DSSP file (Angstrom, degrees, kcal/mol; ACC not computed):
  #  RESIDUE AA STRUCTURE BP1 BP2  ACC     N-H-->O    O-->H-N    N-H-->O    O-->H-N    TCO  KAPPA ALPHA  PHI   PSI    X-CA   Y-CA   Z-CA
    1    1 A M              0   0    0      0, 0.0     2,-0.2     0, 0.0     0, 0.0   0.000 360.0 360.0 360.0 134.1  149.3  203.9  193.0
    2    2 A N        +     0   0    0     17,-0.1     2,-0.3    18,-0.1    17,-0.2  -0.553 360.0 166.5 -77.8 140.4  146.7  206.5  193.7
    3    3 A D  E     -A   18   0A   0     15,-1.9    15,-1.9    -2,-0.2     2,-0.4  -0.994  25.5-161.3-154.7 147.1  143.3  205.3  194.8
    4    4 A I  E     +A   17   0A   0     -2,-0.3     2,-0.4    13,-0.2    13,-0.2  -0.996  14.1 177.6-130.4 126.1  140.0  206.7  196.3
    5    5 A V  E     -A   16   0A   0     11,-2.1    11,-3.5    -2,-0.4     2,-0.4  -0.997  11.2-158.9-127.8 129.3  137.5  204.3  198.0
    6    6 A T  E     +A   15   0A   0     -2,-0.4     2,-0.4     9,-0.2     9,-0.2  -0.879  12.1 179.7-109.5 145.1  134.4  205.5  199.7
    7    7 A E  E     -A   14   0A   0      7,-2.2     7,-3.4    -2,-0.4     2,-0.5  -0.996  25.3-129.8-145.8 133.1  132.6  203.5  202.3
    8    8 A Q  E     +A   13   0A   0     -2,-0.4     2,-0.4     5,-0.2     5,-0.2  -0.738  29.4 174.1 -86.2 126.1  129.4  204.1  204.2
    9    9 A R  E >   -A   12   0A   0      3,-3.2     3,-3.1    -2,-0.5    -2,-0.0  -0.952  57.6 -59.4-135.6 114.7  129.8  203.5  208.0
   10   10 A D  T 3  S-     0   0    0     -2,-0.4    96,-0.0     1,-0.3    -1,-0.0  -0.288 119.7 -19.3  49.5-120.7  127.0  204.4  210.4
   11   11 A D  T 3  S+     0   0    0     95,-0.1    30,-1.0    -3,-0.1     2,-0.4   0.189 126.5  82.9 -98.7  16.4  126.4  208.2  209.9
   12   12 A L  E <   -Ab   9  41A   0     -3,-3.1    -3,-3.2    28,-0.1     2,-0.6  -0.948  65.3-145.3-126.7 138.4  129.8  208.8  208.3
   13   13 A T  E     -Ab   8  42A   0     28,-2.8    30,-2.4    -2,-0.4     2,-0.5  -0.914  20.9-147.1 -97.8 123.7  131.1  208.4  204.8
   14   14 A L  E     -Ab   7  43A   0     -7,-3.4    -7,-2.2    -2,-0.6     2,-0.6  -0.784   8.2-163.8 -88.7 130.7  134.8  207.3  204.8
   15   15 A V  E     -Ab   6  44A   0     28,-2.8    30,-2.0    -2,-0.5     2,-0.6  -0.938  11.0-162.0-113.0 104.9  136.9  208.6  202.0
   16   16 A K  E     -Ab   5  45A   0    -11,-3.5   -11,-2.1    -2,-0.6     2,-0.3  -0.785   6.5-166.9 -95.0 121.7  140.0  206.4  201.9
   17   17 A L  E     -A    4   0A   0     28,-2.5    31,-0.7    -2,-0.6     2,-0.3  -0.813   6.9-178.4-108.7 147.7  142.9  207.9  200.0
   18   18 A A  E     +Ab   3  48A   0    -15,-1.9   -15,-1.9    -2,-0.3     2,-0.3  -0.998  45.6  12.2-143.5 145.5  146.1  206.2  198.9
   19   19 A G  E    S- b   0  49A   0     29,-2.4    31,-2.1    -2,-0.3    32,-1.1  -0.691 104.4 -17.4  99.1-147.4  149.2  207.3  197.1
   20   20 A E  E     - b   0  51A   0     -2,-0.3     2,-1.2    30,-0.2    32,-0.2  -0.886  49.0-155.7-106.1 120.9  150.3  210.8  196.3
   21   21 A V  E     + b   0  52A   0     30,-3.0    32,-2.2    -2,-0.6    35,-0.4  -0.760  43.5 136.1 -96.9  91.8  147.8  213.6  196.5
   22   22 A D  S >> S-     0   0    0     -2,-1.2     4,-3.0    30,-0.2     3,-1.8  -0.538  72.3 -69.9-124.6-170.5  149.3  216.2  194.2
   23   23 A L  T 34 S+     0   0    0      1,-0.3     4,-0.5     2,-0.2    -2,-0.0   0.817 129.0  54.4 -56.0 -33.8  148.1  218.5  191.5
   24   24 A S  T 34 S+     0   0    0      1,-0.2    -1,-0.3     2,-0.1     4,-0.1   0.675 123.5  25.4 -75.2 -15.1  147.4  215.7  189.1
   25   25 A W  T X> S+     0   0    0     -3,-1.8     4,-1.6     2,-0.1     3,-0.8   0.590  96.9  86.2-121.5 -20.3  145.2  213.9  191.6
   26   26 A S  H 3X S+     0   0    0     -4,-3.0     4,-2.9     1,-0.3     5,-0.2   0.787  83.0  61.4 -64.8 -29.0  143.8  216.5  193.9
   27   27 A A  H 3> S+     0   0    0     -4,-0.5     4,-2.3     2,-0.2    -1,-0.3   0.904 107.0  46.4 -63.4 -39.3  140.8  217.4  191.7
   28   28 A R  H <> S+     0   0    0     -3,-0.8     4,-2.3     2,-0.2    -1,-0.2   0.881 112.1  50.9 -69.1 -38.2  139.5  213.9  192.0
   29   29 A V  H  X S+     0   0    0     -4,-1.6     4,-2.4     2,-0.2    -2,-0.2   0.944 110.5  49.4 -63.0 -47.3  140.1  213.9  195.8
   30   30 A R  H  X S+     0   0    0     -4,-2.9     4,-2.8     1,-0.2     5,-0.3   0.924 110.8  49.7 -56.5 -48.0  138.2  217.2  196.0
   31   31 A E  H  X S+     0   0    0     -4,-2.3     4,-2.5     1,-0.2     5,-0.2   0.903 110.7  49.6 -59.7 -43.3  135.3  215.8  194.0
   32   32 A A  H  X S+     0   0    0     -4,-2.3     4,-2.0     2,-0.2    -1,-0.2   0.918 113.7  45.9 -63.4 -43.6  135.1  212.6  196.1
   33   33 A I  H  X S+     0   0    0     -4,-2.4     4,-2.0     2,-0.2    -2,-0.2   0.940 115.1  45.2 -64.7 -48.6  135.0  214.7  199.3
   34   34 A L  H  X S+     0   0    0     -4,-2.8     4,-0.6     1,-0.2    -2,-0.2   0.873 112.2  52.2 -66.8 -37.1  132.5  217.2  198.2
   35   35 A E  H >< S+     0   0    0     -4,-2.5     3,-0.9    -5,-0.3     4,-0.4   0.916 110.4  48.6 -63.4 -42.8  130.2  214.5  196.7
   36   36 A A  H >X S+     0   0    0     -4,-2.0     4,-1.6     1,-0.2     3,-1.1   0.875 107.0  56.8 -64.8 -36.4  130.3  212.6  200.0
   37   37 A L  H 3< S+     0   0    0     -4,-2.0    -1,-0.2     1,-0.2    -2,-0.2   0.608  85.7  81.0 -72.6 -10.6  129.5  215.8  201.9
   38   38 A E  T << S+     0   0    0     -3,-0.9    -1,-0.2    -4,-0.6    -2,-0.2   0.827 115.4   9.2 -62.7 -29.8  126.3  216.3  199.9
   39   39 A T  T <4 S+     0   0    0     -3,-1.1     2,-0.3    -4,-0.4    -2,-0.2   0.596 127.2  22.0-125.6 -17.4  124.5  213.8  202.2
   40   40 A R  S  < S-     0   0    0     -4,-1.6    -1,-0.2    32,-0.0   -28,-0.1  -0.930  78.4 -85.7-149.2 167.1  126.6  212.9  205.1
   41   41 A S  E     -b   12   0A   0    -30,-1.0   -28,-2.8    -2,-0.3     2,-0.4  -0.374  49.4-137.5 -69.3 159.3  129.5  213.7  207.4
   42   42 A V  E     -bc  13  74A   0     31,-2.5    33,-2.1   -30,-0.2     2,-0.4  -0.958  20.8-168.5-131.5 141.0  132.9  212.7  206.2
   43   43 A G  E     -bc  14  75A   0    -30,-2.4   -28,-2.8    -2,-0.4     2,-0.7  -0.998  17.1-150.9-121.1 125.9  136.0  211.1  207.5
   44   44 A V  E     -bc  15  76A   0     31,-2.9    33,-3.3    -2,-0.4     2,-0.7  -0.872   7.5-149.4-101.5 115.6  139.1  211.2  205.3
   45   45 A D  E     +bc  16  77A   0    -30,-2.0   -28,-2.5    -2,-0.7     3,-0.2  -0.757  22.1 171.4 -87.2 114.2  141.4  208.2  205.9
   46   46 A L  E >   +     0   0A   0     31,-2.8     3,-1.6    -2,-0.7    34,-0.9   0.190  41.2 111.8-109.4  13.3  144.9  209.4  205.1
   47   47 A A  E 3  S+     0   0A   0     30,-0.3    -1,-0.2     1,-0.3    34,-0.1   0.829  83.1  43.3 -58.8 -33.8  146.9  206.3  206.4
   48   48 A A  E 3  S+b   18   0A   0    -31,-0.7   -29,-2.4    -3,-0.2     2,-0.6   0.246  84.6 113.5-100.1  12.8  148.0  205.3  202.9
   49   49 A V  E <   -b   19   0A   0     -3,-1.6    34,-0.4   -31,-0.3   -29,-0.2  -0.758  38.5-179.3 -87.9 121.8  148.9  208.7  201.6
   50   50 A S  E     +     0   0A   0    -31,-2.1     2,-0.3    -2,-0.6   -30,-0.2   0.626  67.7  12.7 -94.7 -15.0  152.6  209.0  201.0
   51   51 A Y  E     -b   20   0A   0    -32,-1.1   -30,-3.0    31,-0.0     2,-0.3  -0.974  56.7-175.6-160.1 143.3  152.7  212.6  199.8
   52   52 A I  E     -b   21   0A   0     -2,-0.3   -30,-0.2   -32,-0.2     2,-0.2  -0.986   8.3-165.8-143.2 136.5  150.4  215.6  199.8
   53   53 A D     >  -     0   0    0    -32,-2.2     4,-2.2    -2,-0.3     3,-0.4  -0.427  46.2 -81.3-108.7-172.3  151.1  219.0  198.2
   54   54 A S  H  > S+     0   0    0      1,-0.2     4,-2.5     2,-0.2     5,-0.1   0.818 127.5  56.3 -64.3 -30.4  149.3  222.4  198.6
   55   55 A S  H  > S+     0   0    0      2,-0.2     4,-1.6     1,-0.2    -1,-0.2   0.877 108.5  48.1 -68.9 -34.7  146.5  221.4  196.1
   56   56 A G  H  > S+     0   0    0    -35,-0.4     4,-1.8    -3,-0.4    -2,-0.2   0.901 111.3  49.5 -68.0 -41.7  145.8  218.3  198.2
   57   57 A I  H  X S+     0   0    0     -4,-2.2     4,-2.7     1,-0.2    -2,-0.2   0.909 108.1  54.8 -61.7 -41.6  145.7  220.5  201.4
   58   58 A A  H  X S+     0   0    0     -4,-2.5     4,-2.6     1,-0.2    -1,-0.2   0.880 104.9  53.2 -61.5 -37.6  143.4  222.9  199.6
   59   59 A A  H  X S+     0   0    0     -4,-1.6     4,-1.9     2,-0.2    -1,-0.2   0.902 110.6  47.3 -63.1 -40.7  141.0  220.0  198.8
   60   60 A L  H  X S+     0   0    0     -4,-1.8     4,-2.3     2,-0.2    -2,-0.2   0.909 112.0  49.7 -66.7 -41.8  140.9  219.1  202.5
   61   61 A V  H  X S+     0   0    0     -4,-2.7     4,-2.6     2,-0.2    -2,-0.2   0.915 110.3  50.1 -63.8 -42.3  140.4  222.7  203.6
   62   62 A E  H  X S+     0   0    0     -4,-2.6     4,-2.7     1,-0.2    -1,-0.2   0.899 109.5  52.2 -63.2 -38.6  137.5  223.1  201.1
   63   63 A G  H  X S+     0   0    0     -4,-1.9     4,-2.5     2,-0.2    -2,-0.2   0.923 109.7  48.8 -60.3 -44.3  136.0  219.9  202.5
   64   64 A L  H  X S+     0   0    0     -4,-2.3     4,-2.4     2,-0.2    -2,-0.2   0.927 113.0  47.0 -62.0 -46.2  136.2  221.3  206.0
   65   65 A Q  H  X S+     0   0    0     -4,-2.6     4,-2.4     2,-0.2    -2,-0.2   0.916 112.8  49.0 -62.1 -43.8  134.6  224.6  205.0
   66   66 A T  H  X S+     0   0    0     -4,-2.7     4,-1.9     1,-0.2    -1,-0.2   0.910 111.1  50.6 -63.7 -41.8  131.8  222.8  203.1
   67   67 A A  H  <>S+     0   0    0     -4,-2.5     5,-3.1    -5,-0.2     4,-0.4   0.919 110.2  49.4 -62.1 -44.5  131.1  220.6  206.0
   68   68 A R  H ><5S+     0   0    0     -4,-2.4     3,-1.2     1,-0.2    -1,-0.2   0.925 109.9  51.1 -61.1 -44.3  130.9  223.5  208.4
   69   69 A D  H 3<5S+     0   0    0     -4,-2.4    -1,-0.2     1,-0.3    -2,-0.2   0.857 115.3  42.7 -60.7 -35.0  128.5  225.3  206.1
   70   70 A A  T 3<5S-     0   0    0     -4,-1.9    -1,-0.3    -5,-0.2    -2,-0.2   0.374 113.6-118.8 -91.7   4.3  126.4  222.2  205.9
   71   71 A E  T < 5 +     0   0    0     -3,-1.2     2,-0.3    -4,-0.4    -3,-0.2   0.908  69.1 135.5  55.4  46.4  126.7  221.6  209.7
   72   72 A R      < -     0   0    0     -5,-3.1    -1,-0.2    -6,-0.1     2,-0.2  -0.831  59.0-104.4-117.6 159.1  128.3  218.2  209.1
   73   73 A R        -     0   0    0     -2,-0.3   -31,-2.5    -3,-0.1     2,-0.3  -0.565  30.9-174.4 -79.9 147.4  131.4  216.6  210.7
   74   74 A F  E     +c   42   0A   0     -2,-0.2    23,-0.6   -33,-0.2     2,-0.3  -0.918  12.5 168.5-143.2 114.0  134.7  216.5  208.8
   75   75 A V  E     -cd  43  97A   0    -33,-2.1   -31,-2.9    -2,-0.3     2,-0.5  -0.921  31.2-134.3-128.9 152.6  137.5  214.6  210.3
   76   76 A L  E     -cd  44  98A   0     21,-2.9    23,-3.0    -2,-0.3     2,-0.4  -0.919  28.3-156.3-104.6 132.7  140.9  213.4  209.2
   77   77 A I  E     -cd  45  99A   0    -33,-3.3   -31,-2.8    -2,-0.5   -30,-0.3  -0.887  60.2  -9.3-118.3 137.3  141.7  209.8  210.2
   78   78 A A  S    S-     0   0    0     21,-2.5    -1,-0.2    -2,-0.4     2,-0.1   0.877  78.1-154.3  50.4  49.2  145.0  208.0  210.7
   79   79 A T        -     0   0    0     20,-0.5    -1,-0.2    -3,-0.2   -32,-0.2  -0.340  11.5-127.0 -59.4 123.1  147.0  210.8  209.2
   80   80 A S     >  -     0   0    0    -34,-0.9     4,-3.0    -3,-0.2     5,-0.2  -0.265  23.1-107.3 -67.9 159.5  150.2  209.4  207.8
   81   81 A L  H  > S+     0   0    0      1,-0.2     4,-2.4     2,-0.2     5,-0.2   0.888 118.2  52.3 -58.9 -42.7  153.5  211.0  208.9
   82   82 A P  H  > S+     0   0    0      0, 0.0     4,-1.4     0, 0.0    -1,-0.2   0.910 114.3  43.3 -60.4 -39.8  154.1  212.8  205.6
   83   83 A V  H  > S+     0   0    0    -34,-0.4     4,-2.6     2,-0.2    -2,-0.2   0.923 112.1  52.8 -70.6 -43.0  150.7  214.4  205.7
   84   84 A L  H  X S+     0   0    0     -4,-3.0     4,-2.8     1,-0.2     5,-0.2   0.888 105.6  55.5 -59.7 -39.3  150.9  215.2  209.4
   85   85 A A  H  X S+     0   0    0     -4,-2.4     4,-2.3    -5,-0.2    -1,-0.2   0.914 110.2  45.1 -60.1 -43.2  154.2  217.0  208.7
   86   86 A V  H  X S+     0   0    0     -4,-1.4     4,-2.1     2,-0.2     6,-0.3   0.917 112.7  50.6 -67.6 -43.7  152.6  219.2  206.1
   87   87 A L  H  <>S+     0   0    0     -4,-2.6     5,-2.7     1,-0.2     6,-1.0   0.910 112.7  46.8 -59.7 -42.6  149.6  219.9  208.3
   88   88 A E  H ><5S+     0   0    0     -4,-2.8     3,-1.2     3,-0.2    -2,-0.2   0.905 109.0  54.0 -66.4 -41.8  151.8  220.9  211.2
   89   89 A L  H 3<5S+     0   0    0     -4,-2.3    -1,-0.2     1,-0.3    -2,-0.2   0.892 114.8  40.5 -59.5 -40.2  154.0  223.1  209.0
   90   90 A A  T 3<5S-     0   0    0     -4,-2.1    -1,-0.3    -5,-0.1    -2,-0.2   0.414 112.1-122.9 -87.3   2.0  150.9  225.0  207.9
   91   91 A R  T X 5S+     0   0    0     -3,-1.2     3,-0.8    -4,-0.2    -3,-0.2   0.730  75.2 128.7  60.9  24.9  149.5  224.9  211.5
   92   92 A L  G >>< +     0   0    0     -5,-2.7     4,-2.5    -6,-0.3     3,-1.1   0.580  50.1  81.4 -85.0  -9.6  146.4  223.2  210.1
   93   93 A D  G 34 S+     0   0    0     -6,-1.0    -1,-0.2     1,-0.3     5,-0.2   0.703  93.1  52.1 -64.4 -16.7  146.8  220.4  212.7
   94   94 A R  G <4 S+     0   0    0     -3,-0.8    -1,-0.3    -7,-0.2    -2,-0.2   0.584 111.6  45.8 -91.6 -12.7  145.1  223.0  215.0
   95   95 A V  T <4 S+     0   0    0     -3,-1.1    -2,-0.2    -4,-0.1     2,-0.2   0.844 104.8  62.1 -96.8 -43.7  142.2  223.5  212.5
   96   96 A F  S  < S-     0   0    0     -4,-2.5     2,-0.7    -9,-0.1   -21,-0.1  -0.499  84.1-117.9 -84.4 153.1  141.3  220.0  211.5
   97   97 A T  E     -d   75   0A   0    -23,-0.6   -21,-2.9    -2,-0.2     2,-0.5  -0.849  34.1-161.6 -85.7 116.2  140.0  217.3  213.9
   98   98 A L  E     -d   76   0A   0     -2,-0.7   -21,-0.2    -5,-0.2   -23,-0.0  -0.901   8.5-173.8-105.7 123.4  142.7  214.5  213.7
   99   99 A L  E     -d   77   0A   0    -23,-3.0   -21,-2.5    -2,-0.5   -20,-0.5  -0.897  26.2-136.0-119.7 147.3  141.6  211.1  214.9
  100  100 A P  S    S-     0   0    0      0, 0.0     2,-0.3     0, 0.0    -1,-0.1   0.762  79.4  -2.1 -74.6 -25.5  143.9  208.0  215.2
  101  101 A D  S  > S-     0   0    0      1,-0.1     4,-1.2   -24,-0.1     3,-0.4  -0.966  73.8 -95.8-159.6 169.3  141.5  205.4  213.7
  102  102 A V  H  > S+     0   0    0     -2,-0.3     4,-1.4     1,-0.2     3,-0.3   0.871 116.8  62.1 -61.2 -39.3  138.2  204.8  212.1
  103  103 A G  H  4 S+     0   0    0      1,-0.2     3,-0.3     2,-0.2     4,-0.3   0.886 101.9  51.6 -55.9 -40.2  136.7  203.6  215.4
  104  104 A S  H >4 S+     0   0    0     -3,-0.4     3,-1.1     1,-0.2     6,-0.3   0.865 106.5  54.4 -64.8 -35.5  137.3  207.0  216.9
  105  105 A A  H 3< S+     0   0    0     -4,-1.2    -1,-0.2    -3,-0.3    -2,-0.2   0.776 102.4  57.6 -69.8 -25.2  135.5  208.7  214.0
  106  106 A L  T 3< S+     0   0    0     -4,-1.4    -1,-0.2    -3,-0.3    -2,-0.2   0.499  90.6  78.1 -85.2  -2.6  132.5  206.5  214.5
  107  107 A R    X   -     0   0    0     -3,-1.1     3,-2.2    -4,-0.3     4,-0.5  -0.842  66.4-165.9-106.9  94.4  132.1  207.8  218.1
  108  108 A P  G >> S+     0   0    0      0, 0.0     3,-1.1     0, 0.0     4,-0.7   0.760  81.6  67.4 -54.0 -29.9  130.5  211.3  217.7
  109  109 A A  G 34 S+     0   0    0      1,-0.3     3,-0.2     2,-0.2    -3,-0.0   0.789 101.5  49.3 -63.1 -25.3  131.3  212.3  221.3
  110  110 A E  G <4 S+     0   0    0     -3,-2.2    -1,-0.3    -6,-0.3    -5,-0.1   0.590 102.9  59.1 -89.7 -11.5  135.0  212.3  220.5
  111  111 A V  T <4        0   0    0     -3,-1.1    -1,-0.2    -4,-0.5    -2,-0.2   0.552 360.0 360.0 -99.7  -6.7  134.9  214.4  217.4
  112  112 A G     <        0   0    0     -4,-0.7    -3,-0.1    -3,-0.2    -2,-0.1   0.440 360.0 360.0  56.8 360.0  133.4  217.5  218.8
């Protein structure tokens, strides 16, 4: 089942995604990320994502670009193996900051 949960943690909004992030769901993911970025830095928790297609990747890339424009942090957290495989294939694992867990995202010195 697809789900989006947002949670405020220190200076970071966590956007927790679950399920398949595909064309039918990616617009909602995009909206959640961009809404969170209006006021705070964002960490997208991908641990429970079982599948992501190009529209889902596009939502993440737009989030990263928006965060950079607003001088906010944007990190991907606990990236699941299916998502990591797509990021590596597109060589986006070199573009995004990938962190192993939420605790790492809450330590600004580690997110660069």
